[in-house]
N, C-alpha and C positions, 0 to 999 in steps of 0.2 A: 689524437685518438690512438689508444693502444692497439696492438695488433690483436690482443685478446678479445677486444670488443666485437671483432668480427665473428667470434665463436660464441658469444653469448646468446641464449635464447631470447626471443623478442620480448617476453614479459619482463626481462631485466634490463632492457634498453633504457637509455637516459631520456628518450623521447616519449612523452605521454601518449601521443597519437599512436605510436608503434605498439606500445604496451596495450592500449585500448583494443586495437585491431587484433592483438594476439589472444585476447580473452576469448574471442569467438571460436577460436580453435582448440582451447584448453578444456579438457574434461576432468583432469586430475583434481580432485577436491581439496587436497593438501595445498596445491599451487594456488588455487582460486582463494583458498582461505587466507593464506599469506597475503596476497594482493589485496583482498577486503580489509584485512586488519591493518596492513601497513603501508600500502601504496599512498604517495603524496598527491595523487590526482583524484578529486571526488568522483570524476567520470569513470576512471578505472575501478575505483572501489565499488561504485554502483553496479557497473557491468558484472564484476566478479560475483557480487552477492546473488544476483538473479540467476546465476548458473549453479548455484550450490543447493543441492537437494538433500545432503546429509544432515540430519537434525542436530547431530552433535557438533558438527562444524558450525552450523549457524549459532548454536549456543556459544561456542568458543568466541565467535566474532562479537556477538552481543555483550559478552562479559569483558573481552579483553581488547576489542578493537580500539585504535589510537583516536579515532574520530567518531563523534556521536552520529553523524549521518549514516555511516555504514552499520553501526550498532542498531540503529532504529530500523534500517532496511532489513537487517537480520531478523530482528524481532517480528517483523511483519510476516515472515516465512516460517516461524516456529509454531508447530502444531499443538504442542502441549501446553495447556494452561497452567499446569503445575510448575513447569519450568519457567514461564513468565513470571509467576509468583516468586520463584526463587531469584530471578534476576532483580526484581524490585528489592528484594531483602538485602542482597549482597552488594548491589551497585546503586548506591543512593544518588542517582542522577536524575534531576527533575524532568527532563524531556524523555529520558529513557522510561521512567516510571509512567508518564502519561501514555506513552506508546503501548506499554505492557497492559496497563489497566484498560486501555481502550479495546483490547482484544479478548479480555477475560469476561466470559459470559456465564460462567458456572457460579451460581449464587453460593454454594458451599465454600468455594475458594474465596469468594469476596468476603463472605462471613468470617472465615478463618483469619484473613488479613486484618479485618476490622478488630478482631478480638486479640491478636498477636502483639504483644507490647515490644517485640523485636522491631517491628515497623515503626517509622516515625509517626507522630500524631497527625501530621498532614496527610500522609499516605493512608493512614486508617480512615480519616474522614473521606478521602476521595473514594475508598472502597465502600463506604457506607452510601455515598451517593450514587455510585455505580450499581450497588445492590437495590437501591430504589429504582433506579432506571431499569433494571431487569424485570421488575414487576410490570412496568410500563411495556417493556418489549413482549412480555408474555401475552399481554392484551392486544397489542398492535400486530405482532408478527404471528401469534398463534403457532409458535415453533414446535417442532417435533424432530428430535434427533438432528438438530442444526439445520433443518430445512425450513423454508419459508414459503407460506401459501400466498400465491399472487393476489393482490387486491386490484379491483377495478379502479379506472381513473375517478369515479364518483366517490369511492370509498377513500381514496388517497386524499382527495380534496377535503372530505370530511374530517380525516385524521389531522391534516394540516391545520384546519380550522380549529380542531380541539386542542391539539398538543403544540402546534408551531412546526414549521417546515424543517428547520434546523435539527429539531430533536428527533423528528421522524426520520430524517435522512441518517442521522448517526445510528438510530436503531437499526435501520435496514442495513447499514454499512457493516454491522456486526455479522451479517449473513452474506458477505460479499462473494462467498464460494457457492452461493445457492442461485440457481437460474431464476427462481421466483423473485428473489431480492433484486437481481439486476433488471428483471422486467419492470418491477416497481420503480426502481431508480431512474429507468428510461422514461417512464410515465412523468416523474417529477421533472426530469430534464425538459420534457416538452412544455412544462408550465412556465418556465423562465424564472427570473428573479434570483434572489440569494440562495434559496433552497436548491435551485437548478445548478448553481455553481458548486455547491458542496457535493451534489449528487454526481456532477461530472468528475470530481477528484476521485470518488470511490470507484466509478466506472473505469477510470484511468488505471487504478490499482488492479482491476480485473484483467487488464491487457497483459499482465505478467503472471497470472495465475497458472499453476502447474496443470490444471485440466484445460486441455485445448478447447473444449466446448464452452467453457466460461470465457476464454480469451476471445473466441469468435463472437459470443453474444454481447460481450462488452463493446467489442469493435462495431458491431451492428448497431447497438443503441447510440454509441458516440457519433456514428456516421450520419444520424438523422438531425444533427444540430443545424438550425438555420438562423442563429442569432450571432450578430457581430460580436457581442460582448462575451458569449460563451466560447466562440472561436478564438478570440484574443486570450481568454483565460486558458484554453487548451494548449495554444502555442507556448505560453509561458511555461507550462509543464514540461515542455520538450527540452528544457535546461537540464533536466535530469537524464543522464546517459541511458539508464535503463528504459526509459519510456520514449527517447526521441524517435528512433525509428518506427516504432509501433504507432506513435501518434501521427508521424508523417503519413503512414498507410492510411490512417483514418481520414486526414485531411484530404487525400487524393479521392476519398469516396464522397466527401462532403459537397453537395451541390449548392455552393454559394461563392460569389465573386471574391470575398475575402480569403477563403480557403484556397481557391484556385490561384489567386495572386501569391499566396505563400509558396504553394507548390511549384509553381512556375519559376519563382524567384530563387528557390533553393535548388531547382534543377539547373 
């Protein structure tokens, strides 16, 4: 080891665990952006992205990050749908395109993508499909200014019967920054099955939301899980550094032997 290594900041350490711990103390958006774009550890990249609030920096990561995982994580935090459409146009990556399109709810933007020949034919087709889904969302969610009106459990069951659980959950997921949407996702979680597993994933995304009220509500809903299958699914999601500690806090609140065993084992 060189004597100069002792004077390096922790985020430049050769040890990924040291770099990961250093992210918790870093607020400099430029440093965090560099880690998110270039670090060779997926856990460090994930942790760095979740601490970035500057929209231009998130855009930079989405466009130029070396690994697709951090680029998608940045996309999920970008607020401008016009910027998401731009990413699709200039970075023709299938996974990145899917992530961007899943977050575009503005039918005008979807229509523009569908008509613009600078986009590939496959992207234009996906935009058309999403445009059709938005008509469905209008009926299901009755959205107004990106808010979602809470549905009763009986209404949710009727919508699942009519449209299918997976499609309903994806529609609700478009409003995961809405308390009403999280409430309904929590109801679907209580029903179990494949739809519940998808709802769980959207609720986990809520654990890293910028709004503390949304984060708390997501944790409250996840803490009601009483299914071994869903607990197992939740534990798998801990592999992502950005979610590990937050999911662990959820597990500590779940009153189920499987969750208690994981908490005690980790402790």
